[in-house]
Steps between C-alpha positions, in 0.01 A plus 500: 500500500359459839742424780282217619587281218875548501554175692302288253680677216837414641396138558373474144815640352695240702262231368557612153870453543435154655290399199792578266729298714255203500462523120880479473524212736248311289679594179830376654330167604591560862404252770116478545502535879705829463249636254213398722654677798530824297146460384382465871699813584335683222155384607574629850600835362180531302295413813677758688427760237131408501493512877646855478234614245216342706622661841515831309149454383373415845679792656376754240199394288328281754537757790369773261196283418435450865511863575266585204258208575574325164643201647283231303684545174837449675374188674395356170833582344677318781258201481586476118866515575468224760351276243846509317688425823287206604 
């Protein structure tokens, strides 16, 4: 595995543990606000993992595309991704 994705992998493994925790909270019928807070923490972890992957993409794939003159395809990829974010 490439070192550039280790941060994202670590965050995702933490998120997996949090998902199990939230499932237990729901099964135990814990207080809704407490469950919601855990879900928000989980969402934050997932966003950080995505940010890490995107930064890695910009630092490697996009830079390589600029160097080789093949930037148009990378721009289209980023535009498509932005549609998900907006």
